[in-house]
ROPA-666745 format. One line per 10 residues: number of its first residue (from 1); their letters; for each residue x, y, z of C-alpha. Coordinates in steps of 0.001 Angstrom, whole numbers. Each point is the difference from the previous one (the first is absolute). Example, Ala and Ser with C-alpha at 12.3 -4.5 7.8 and 13.67 -1.06 7.14 Angstrom:
1> AS> 12300/-4500/7800  1370/3440/-660
***
This chain:
1> MAAPRCMRSF> 79350/54443/-39492  -3770/-466/713  -2433/1019/-2611  -2283/2792/679  -3322/-415/1414  -2083/895/-3104  2049/-2796/-1917  -685/-2798/1979  -3155/-748/-1610  1630/-426/-3368
11> LGPGKRVKIT> 2824/-2228/1466  -2071/-2183/2097  -560/-3458/-669  -2058/-766/-3033  -3615/-1661/750  -140/-3473/-1463  -2678/-251/-2906  -1502/-3390/-1098  341/-325/-3841  -2198/-2424/-1642
21> QQPAFTTRPC> 474/-1106/-3620  -2767/-857/-2032  60/-3996/-1196  569/-776/-3510  -3004/-1115/-2065  -207/-3676/-276  -2303/-2371/-1623  -1425/-2264/2499  -482/-3603/-1230  -3450/-1168/-996
31> FSRNKSTRAE> -1313/-2868/2343  -2457/-1182/-2647  1694/-2611/-2117  -1000/-2959/-1952  -92/-3594/1433  3442/-1809/292  668/-3166/-2078  -42/-2050/3061  -3545/1175/1086  -1133/-809/-3628
41> EDNERDSRED> 1563/-3722/194  -1652/-470/3429  -3438/1079/-1470  474/-2391/-3055  725/-2782/2192  -2953/812/2316  -2225/-109/-2983  1563/-3128/-1323  -406/-1641/3341  -3722/1106/5
51> RDATLIEKLR> -798/-1134/-3185  1649/-3617/534  -1851/-266/3179  -3377/1053/-2023  884/-2794/-2494  578/-2699/2720  -3164/1221/1975  -1975/-552/-3342  1657/-3415/-825  -730/-1092/3559
61> VGLESGEMPL> -3767/1008/-290  -378/-1493/-3441  1557/-3344/1129  -2165/-9/3329  -3371/869/-2038  931/-2696/-2301  -585/2236/-3050  3486/-991/-1552  1924/-3127/625  3629/40/879
71> DQRLEDLGID> 1216/-1457/-3284  -1785/2397/-2199  1233/2986/2230  3755/-1428/-172  -356/-256/-3563  -1043/3512/-488  2907/1059/1800  2268/-2042/-2162  1014/-2472/2652  115/-3813/-429
81> PVEYKTLYAS> -2588/-1401/2402  1898/-3416/290  3268/1778/956  -1684/2457/2177  -1695/-2891/2209  3257/-1787/252  1811/2925/1108  -2894/676/2459  -72/-3486/1331  4085/184/511
91> QQKVNKRQQK> -445/3327/1809  -2628/-1260/2311  2415/-3188/914  2767/2676/570  -2174/2040/2310  -900/-3280/1944  3525/-1147/357  1157/3425/1415  -2860/47/2633  1149/-3535/925
101> FEPQTRKEAE> 3775/1292/-83  -896/3091/2238  878/-568/3685  -2812/329/2343  1942/639/3219  3270/1637/1069  1951/-3360/681  -1101/-1166/-3293  1246/2825/-1606  3359/-316/1856
111> RRWKELQNTP> 228/-3485/-774  -504/925/-3802  2586/2609/158  2638/-2388/1342  -732/-2612/-2738  393/2672/-2687  3370/1128/1315  1287/-3709/292  -1313/-1036/-3633  1454/985/-3158
121> DHLGLLKLYK> -1919/2436/-2447  -2217/-2062/-2302  -1744/2885/-1555  2968/701/-2519  -994/-7/-3812  2001/-2989/-715  -1502/-1778/2918  -3457/787/-952  623/-1338/-3591  1452/-3210/1226
131> RAGIEPIKLA> -2828/-437/2343  -2461/346/-2889  2229/-2553/-1814  1643/2281/-2316  3786/258/-674  766/3365/-1746  3382/-453/-429  -424/-3531/-1641  -2758/1466/-2249  2385/2929/-1210
141> KENDITLPTD> 2447/-2361/-856  -2363/-2240/-2196  -1679/2931/-1455  3625/1719/-738  -1118/3148/1948  3078/2000/879  457/3322/1580  1072/3137/-1878  3050/3/1812  1124/-3604/-785
151> PPPLDPQTAQ> 2788/-422/-2665  -617/-1816/-3132  363/-3686/-278  3336/-1153/-1609  163/-2728/-2491  1725/-3515/1297  3090/652/-1813  676/3358/1711  -1217/-1371/3569  2389/-3093/-532
161> ALESLRTPLN> 2752/2094/-768  -669/2482/3176  -157/-3087/2200  3312/-1177/-1201  1550/3443/799  -1854/245/3192  2310/333/3184  67/-2719/2459  -2315/-188/2728  2271/787/2930
171> VRAIHLRPLR> 867/3341/-1881  -3933/616/-542  -478/-522/3692  1854/3102/841  -3137/2059/-1171  -2015/-2039/2248  -118/-585/3716  2581/-1950/1619  -627/-3712/628  -47/-1189/3549
181> RTPTHGVPTC> 341/-3452/1696  -2420/-1253/2951  1907/-744/2945  -713/-3148/1979  539/655/3423  417/3843/129  3190/211/1999  1876/3330/-628  3640/-576/-727  971/3473/-1253
191> DLQLRTYSVR> -1395/3431/144  1509/2512/-2634  -591/3701/757  536/2368/-3008  672/3679/574  470/2988/-2450  -1051/3694/-520  -1534/-660/-3412  -3100/-2388/-213  451/-944/-3715
201> GLILFADFAV> 3456/-1373/467  -1587/-1737/3344  -2934/-1599/-2028  2108/-953/-2835  2652/-1875/2232  -2752/-1668/2372  -1728/-1237/-3112  3496/-1515/-1118  623/-1569/3022  -3396/-1867/178
211> RAAYYMGLCA> 606/-1273/-3535  3496/-1278/907  -1509/-1750/3273  -2541/-1824/-2361  2613/-1135/-2266  2254/-1233/2558  -2737/-1978/1710  -799/2145/3075  -3438/854/1302  -189/3868/173
221> RGPIPLPRIT> -2568/2235/1614  -235/3573/-734  1219/2629/-707  -1563/1343/3094  -205/3982/278  1615/1179/3477  -624/3360/1636  2327/2756/-1448  2653/1499/2010  -243/3840/-76
231> ERWTVPRSNF> 3217/1901/1143  -30/3911/403  2795/2382/687  116/3756/247  3216/1727/-597  812/3773/610  1362/1470/-3086  2163/2469/2034  565/968/3759  -447/2944/2272
241> IFKKSQENFE> -3026/2182/-1381  -581/-2387/-2879  -1666/-2406/2110  -3500/236/-1622  1670/-874/-3469  -215/-3771/462  -19/-2705/-2479  -2289/-3281/522  1141/-3369/-1564  -2243/-3113/-196
251> RVTMRRLIQI> 855/-3690/-829  -2709/-2722/-540  1132/-3777/10  -2331/-2413/-1696  189/-3643/953  -1087/-3100/-1306  -99/-3739/1768  513/-3201/-1921  -496/-3191/2110  1650/-3302/-1049
261> QDGHPDVVKA> -2072/-3045/1490  1123/-3734/191  3169/612/-1688  3207/-1824/366  2843/1864/1623  2556/-172/-2920  -2600/780/-2648  -938/3273/1958  3437/837/255  662/-453/-3820
271> WLAFLVKHQY> -3238/1989/-583  1666/2965/2227  3280/-259/-1881  -1804/311/-3394  -2098/2939/1283  3405/1806/1264  1583/-717/-3475  -2699/1542/-1904  -746/2590/2672  -1968/3143/-1432
281> HGVGMKANVW> 1782/3305/502  -1725/1968/2970  -1600/-3001/1643  1363/-1385/3326  -691/-3486/1350  7/-1529/3616  -622/-3496/356  -1104/-2119/3106  702/-3821/-497  -1037/-2754/2202
291> EFEGLESARR> 1659/-3391/-11  -1767/-3094/1600  1888/-3172/1224  -793/-3279/1675  -35/-633/3662  3093/-2007/-25  2265/2656/-1551  -1767/2517/2595  858/-2565/3003  3608/-468/-1231
301> RVVEETEEQV> 612/3794/-160  -1470/365/3734  2150/-2669/1332  3249/1518/-1576  -893/3504/1201  -555/-1415/3402  3204/-1899/126  1961/3273/-1098  -1891/1858/2684  907/-2443/2771
311> LERRREGAVL> 3700/158/-1051  137/3645/110  -1776/136/3415  2544/-2269/1591  2960/1419/1998  2454/-2064/-1697  -1581/1025/-3467  3062/1674/-1386  2341/-2775/887  -2321/-2728/-1543
321> RKVEEILGRD> -205/2121/-3182  3737/71/-53  410/-3680/466  -2621/-827/-2815  2130/2205/-2289  3240/-1763/909  -1735/-3616/-370  -1297/1170/-3659  3498/981/-1250  1365/-2324/-2595
331> GFRESMVGFK> 3195/-447/1836  -1641/-1365/3034  -1955/-2633/-2188  3144/-1111/-1807  1791/-456/3464  -2764/-2166/1427  -397/-2303/-3017  1575/-3124/1907  -1319/931/3409  -2186/-2547/1549
341> GKEGVVLRP> -1641/1082/3293  -1387/-2070/2993  -3298/-1654/-605  -2945/2014/991  1950/3145/304  -1237/2642/-2504  2289/3016/-562  -2240/3287/47  249/3637/1052
***
């Protein structure tokens, strides 16, 4: 039912009225503040530099005018004139040497840079002391100078008792780097590759293999790190609508290479057998062994292989093999003991 005409003015849409709220009273910060500590430090530093510059200027004017000699001025400042002149002369020598050392052209600078790259660093503290003829370690021992971390010295009886109880040298060598032998010709005879998924076991067994090679008289090179083998698989946990619910697996294989050079084949085989006997769990091994023989054995092997190949290629090869088998039997040999053939006739297949 429509509203009467006289009521439309009351039921019509209300006019939009903009309501503004009075902002709350806040205290604005004052922009006038004291100088910061950093500004004060800058001012003090500037004033100190100005004061030092003024003093230096007065000193220079006094020295140039001749009113005050240098020695008197240094004594007033509490500086020893002799020491000051010595240091000043040494500084002048250093400046002249630096000017001579400074390269003048680009080519000279490149040449100096290459020389510095190819020469060791002689600017270390110990090098400087030795160049001046001073042995710091020797002087410290002579003057009984020790570090705070050094243990107190033992009396002779205690030191002798400890020396008698000390472990053998080969046992103490476990805590040091493994010993190695220098190869004569550098000919590789064996490549041993170690593989594992745990790097701790790999490092331990590689160190054990190098030490065993030294004590067996082999020249070992390595262990050499090889690139890792990374394998990844993606396996669905379920089928059909659960395709997105997948699981990822990764396996990283770490490898090390130990190469034996100038080793005898029998010693190399004994070394590999020793490693197999004391193999560390979780570490796999793969060895490539090379054996070198003389030319005579190689020629003999080639001739034997050639004769066998020729016999197989012939059409009557099967018959010849059967005849050779019959002639090699014990019964045939016993029956042919007293047989004498014609001169110049040779029985052969």
